[in-house]
C-alpha positions in Angstrom: 4.2 2.5 -26.6 6.1 5.8 -26.3 8.9 7.0 -28.5 10.2 4.3 -30.9 13.8 4.9 -29.9 13.1 6.4 -26.4 14.5 3.5 -24.4 17.8 3.9 -26.3 18.0 7.6 -25.9 16.6 8.3 -22.4 17.9 6.9 -19.2 15.6 5.7 -16.4 15.1 8.5 -13.8 12.7 8.0 -10.9 11.1 10.1 -8.1 13.4 11.0 -5.3 12.8 11.2 -1.5 13.2 14.1 0.9 16.3 13.6 3.1 15.7 11.1 5.9 16.7 13.6 8.5 13.9 15.8 7.4 11.1 13.3 6.6 11.3 11.5 10.0 10.2 14.7 11.7 6.6 14.2 10.6 4.2 11.7 9.1 3.8 13.5 5.8 4.4 12.0 2.4 8.0 12.6 1.3 8.2 11.5 -2.3 9.2 14.3 -4.7 7.2 14.0 -8.0 8.8 14.4 -11.4 8.0 17.4 -13.5 5.5 17.0 -16.4 8.3 17.2 -18.9 10.4 14.6 -17.1 7.4 12.3 -16.7 6.8 12.5 -20.5 10.4 11.5 -21.1 10.1 8.5 -18.8 6.8 7.5 -20.5 8.6 7.8 -23.9 10.9 4.9 -22.8 8.0 2.4 -23.1 9.2 0.3 -26.1 7.5 -1.6 -28.8 8.2 -4.9 -27.1 5.6 -7.0 -29.0 4.3 -8.7 -25.9 3.8 -6.2 -23.0 4.7 -8.5 -20.1 3.9 -5.6 -17.8 0.3 -6.7 -18.3 1.1 -10.0 -16.7 2.8 -8.3 -13.8 0.0 -5.9 -13.0 -2.6 -7.4 -10.7 -5.4 -5.1 -12.1 -4.4 -5.5 -15.7 -3.6 -1.8 -16.3 -3.1 -1.0 -20.0 0.3 0.4 -19.3 1.7 0.9 -22.8 -1.4 2.7 -23.8 -1.3 5.4 -21.1 2.5 5.7 -21.4 2.0 6.6 -25.1 -0.8 9.0 -24.2 1.4 10.8 -21.6 4.3 10.9 -24.1 2.0 12.6 -26.7 0.6 15.0 -24.1 -2.9 13.5 -23.9 -3.0 13.5 -20.1 -6.8 13.5 -19.7 -7.2 10.6 -22.1 -4.5 8.8 -20.2 -6.4 9.3 -16.9 -9.6 7.9 -18.6 -7.6 4.8 -19.8 -6.1 4.4 -16.3 -9.4 4.5 -14.6 -10.9 1.9 -17.0 -9.0 -0.8 -15.1 -8.2 0.8 -11.7 -10.7 2.6 -9.5 -8.1 4.2 -7.3 -4.7 4.6 -9.1 -3.6 7.3 -6.6 -3.5 4.4 -4.0 -1.6 2.0 -6.2 0.7 4.8 -7.5 1.8 5.3 -3.9 1.8 1.9 -2.2 1.9 -0.8 -4.9 5.3 -2.6 -5.0 5.1 -2.3 -8.8 5.4 -5.9 -10.1 4.7 -4.4 -13.5 8.2 -2.9 -13.5 9.8 -6.3 -12.6 7.9 -7.6 -15.7 8.9 -4.8 -18.0 11.0 -5.9 -20.9 13.6 -3.2 -20.1 14.1 -4.8 -16.7 16.2 -7.4 -18.5 18.9 -4.7 -18.3 17.7 -3.4 -14.9 16.2 -0.2 -16.4 12.5 -0.8 -16.4 10.1 2.0 -17.4 9.1 4.0 -14.3 5.5 2.7 -14.6 4.4 3.4 -11.0 5.7 7.0 -11.2 3.9 7.7 -14.5 0.7 6.2 -13.0 0.8 8.4 -10.0 1.5 11.5 -12.1 -1.5 10.8 -14.3 -4.0 10.5 -11.5 -2.6 13.4 -9.5 -2.8 15.6 -12.6 -6.4 14.4 -13.1 -7.4 15.5 -9.6 -5.6 18.8 -10.0 -7.4 19.6 -13.3 -10.9 18.4 -12.2 -11.0 15.5 -14.6 -12.2 13.1 -11.9 -15.9 13.6 -11.4 -18.8 11.6 -10.0 -20.2 9.1 -12.6 -23.9 9.0 -11.8 -26.0 6.2 -13.2 -28.7 7.4 -15.6 -30.9 4.4 -14.9 -31.6 2.9 -11.4 -32.2 -0.8 -11.1 -34.1 -0.7 -7.8 -31.8 -3.3 -6.3 -30.3 -2.7 -2.9 -26.8 -4.0 -2.1 -25.0 -4.0 1.3 -21.2 -4.1 1.4 -19.6 -5.0 4.7 -16.2 -3.5 5.0 -14.8 -0.3 3.4 -11.3 -1.4 2.5 -10.1 -1.0 -1.1 -12.1 -4.1 -2.2 -15.3 -2.8 -0.6 -14.8 0.7 -2.0 -14.1 -0.6 -5.5 -17.1 -2.9 -5.4 -19.3 -0.1 -4.1 -18.3 2.3 -6.8 -18.7 -0.1 -9.7 -22.1 -1.3 -8.4 -23.4 2.3 -7.9 -22.4 3.2 -11.4 -24.5 0.3 -12.6 -27.5 1.9 -11.0 -27.8 -0.2 -7.8 -28.5 1.4 -4.4 -25.3 0.6 -2.4 -24.8 0.9 1.3 -21.3 0.4 2.8 -21.0 -0.7 6.5 -17.8 0.0 8.3 -17.0 -0.8 11.9 -14.5 2.1 12.2 -15.3 5.8 12.2 -13.8 6.3 8.7 -13.6 4.5 5.4 -10.5 2.7 4.1 -9.9 -0.4 6.2 -6.2 -1.2 6.5 -5.6 1.3 3.7 -6.4 3.9 6.3 -5.5 2.3 9.6 -2.7 0.0 8.6 -0.6 1.9 6.1 1.3 4.9 7.7 0.5 8.4 6.5 4.1 8.9 5.3 3.4 6.3 2.6 -0.1 7.6 1.8 -1.8 10.6 3.3 -5.5 9.8 4.0 -7.0 12.8 2.2 -6.6 10.6 -0.9 -9.2 8.3 0.6 -11.5 11.1 1.8 -11.9 12.7 -1.6 -12.8 9.3 -3.1 -15.4 8.8 -0.5 -16.8 12.2 -1.4 -16.9 11.2 -5.1 -18.7 8.0 -4.2 -21.2 9.7 -2.0 -22.0 12.0 -5.0 -22.5 8.8 -7.0 -25.1 7.6 -4.6 -23.1 5.3 -2.2 -24.3 5.5 1.4 -21.7 5.0 4.1 -22.6 3.8 7.6 -19.6 4.2 10.0 -19.2 2.8 13.5 -21.4 -0.1 12.5 -19.9 -3.5 13.3 -22.1 -6.1 11.7 -23.0 -8.8 14.1 -22.4 -6.4 17.1 -24.0 -3.1 16.4 -26.3 -4.4 13.6 -27.7 -7.9 13.4 -26.7 -9.8 10.2 -30.4 -10.9 9.9 -31.4 -7.3 9.6 -29.0 -6.8 6.7 -30.3 -10.0 5.0 -33.8 -8.8 5.3 -33.2 -5.3 4.0 -31.0 -6.0 1.0 -31.1 -8.0 -2.2 -27.5 -8.9 -2.1 -24.6 -8.7 0.4 -20.9 -8.5 -0.4 -18.4 -9.4 2.4 -15.2 -7.4 1.9 -13.8 -7.6 5.4 -10.0 -7.8 5.5 -7.9 -9.9 7.8 -6.8 -8.2 11.0 -5.9 -11.3 12.9 -2.1 -11.2 13.4 0.1 -14.3 13.5 1.3 -14.7 17.1 4.7 -15.8 18.2 3.9 -18.2 21.0 7.2 -18.3 22.8 8.4 -17.8 26.3 8.0 -14.2 27.5 5.3 -13.4 25.0 3.2 -11.9 27.7 5.8 -9.3 28.8 4.9 -5.7 28.6 6.6 -4.2 25.6 5.8 -7.0 23.1 3.1 -5.8 20.6 1.4 -6.8 17.4 2.0 -4.5 14.4 -1.8 -4.3 14.1 -2.0 -2.7 17.6 1.0 -0.4 17.0 0.3 1.0 13.5 -3.5 1.9 13.6 -2.9 3.8 16.9 -0.5 6.2 15.3 -2.7 6.6 12.3 -5.6 7.5 14.5 -3.5 10.1 16.3 -2.4 11.6 13.0 -6.1 11.9 11.9 -7.1 13.3 15.3 -9.5 10.4 16.0 -7.6 10.0 19.4 -5.2 12.3 21.2 -1.6 11.6 21.9 -2.5 11.4 25.6 -4.5 8.3 24.8 -1.5 6.5 23.3 -0.7 3.2 25.0 2.2 2.1 22.7 5.2 4.3 21.8 8.7 3.8 20.5 9.9 7.1 21.8 13.2 6.8 23.6 13.4 3.0 23.1 15.5 0.5 21.3 13.0 -1.2 19.0 13.2 -4.7 17.5 10.9 -5.6 14.6 10.4 -9.3 14.0 9.5 -9.9 10.3 11.1 -8.5 7.2 8.1 -7.7 5.1 6.2 -4.5 4.3 4.4 -4.4 7.6 7.7 -4.7 9.4 9.0 -1.8 7.3 6.0 0.3 8.2 6.8 -0.3 11.9 10.3 0.8 11.3 9.3 4.1 9.8 6.7 4.7 12.4 9.2 4.0 15.2 11.7 6.4 13.9 9.0 9.1 13.6 8.0 8.5 17.2 11.5 9.0 18.4 13.1 5.5 18.7 16.7 5.4 19.7 17.4 2.5 17.4 15.5 0.0 15.3 16.6 -3.5 14.4 14.7 -5.7 12.0 15.0 -9.5 12.2 14.2 -11.8 9.3 14.1 -15.6 9.6 14.8 -16.0 5.9 18.4 -15.8 4.6 19.8 -12.6 3.1 18.6 -12.5 -0.5 21.1 -11.9 -3.4 21.8 -8.3 -4.4 20.8 -9.1 -8.0 18.5 -11.7 -9.4 19.3 -14.1 -12.2 17.2 -12.6 -15.1 17.3 -15.9 -17.1 15.6 -17.7 -14.3 13.2 -15.0 -12.9 12.1 -12.5 -15.6 9.3 -11.6 -16.1 8.2 -12.8 -12.7 8.7 -11.0 -9.3 12.2 -11.8 -8.3 13.6 -12.6 -4.9 16.4 -10.1 -4.3 17.7 -7.6 -1.7 15.4 -4.6 -1.5 15.7 -1.7 0.9 12.6 0.2 1.7 12.5 3.9 2.4 11.9 3.2 6.1 14.8 0.7 6.3 17.0 3.4 4.6 16.2 5.7 7.5 18.7 3.9 9.7 17.4 0.5 10.6 19.8 -2.4 11.2 18.8 -5.6 9.5 19.8 -9.2 10.4 18.8 -12.3 8.4 18.5 -16.0 9.3 17.5 -15.1 12.8 14.9 -17.0 14.9 13.6 -15.5 18.1 13.5 -18.3 20.7 12.2 -16.3 23.7 11.7 -12.9 25.2 13.3 -12.0 28.5 12.3 -9.3 31.0 12.5 -8.0 34.5 9.4 -7.3 36.6 7.1 -8.0 33.7 8.9 -5.6 31.4 10.7 -6.7 28.2 14.4 -6.2 28.4 15.7 -8.4 25.5 15.4 -11.3 23.1 17.1 -14.6 22.9 17.8 -15.4 19.3 19.7 -18.0 17.3 21.0 -18.1 13.8 19.3 -20.7 11.5 20.5 -22.5 8.5 17.8 -22.2 5.8 19.8 -24.4 3.4 19.5 -27.6 5.5 17.4 -30.2 3.8 15.4 -33.0 5.5 16.9 -36.4 4.8 
């Protein structure tokens, strides 16, 4: 825990964003970090709640009260060590995790949870700045050879843990760089990709071998992998989108998010040039079908490409502004949330079903939609 009376004396204060008018001009991260002193104050708000429900909310079981206390007392390096004991890549989660831990925080009963995600990101960023994050090289080698197919966050975490146990680890990735959807799905304005690159450098120093542009089953036969390694770990993510099989789906101008987002990421990272772009929102009125995080990423990317307008359609009804704490806490509540991308000027409509696409000469010109009643029950 932090300061015994911290939650009574200190108000919640979180990171701010650069103005939307400025941040949409590029694909850089735009979150403004708190100062060290302000971060310590926020860590001090972690209360002696008896049962830390934030543990239940955190998918990787971070020891949140422990490193909050360490930050409060100024032991940043020890806080970084504690954070890494449960999380291989806290700079990833500190930027893109939705923070279910904060929903589970006891202080969320009064809508003022500890800024856990902000403190986490501050710890790992300071650790990198001060050189506290170094390769952990196994002192004893097991002689076992392990192949990991897929270099997304699961594959990277598995590779790092296994290499530190002394195994010889090889990671095979079909793309030209590591990260999977972490690199090619999540826009750079949410997480710049140099965060991945320095982790890859750390892992290479730990003995992990990366093989890029190797699509197993296409470039390399799976039988060869089976013959050469003692164990194989499959960590390939899901890149198959859910289609909307309605009239007009084949019109030019209807795209999957998984075609749209990776292309922009590859342009930002100079893997392809802007001249090779085949999908662009520049000068267009964009409709995003789907109200989740991927849809939000498409909104932010569209604005940065120069879209004239962006409208997001969600088939579910508009959620309440505030949840009923007696029914939901400490679980993740259904309530109205506005992402940074949505706040950049997107129009949002709920309870909308797209029935068909319409177009002229094979080009998309509009959508035919209806309002749905999500409260109807089958008799």
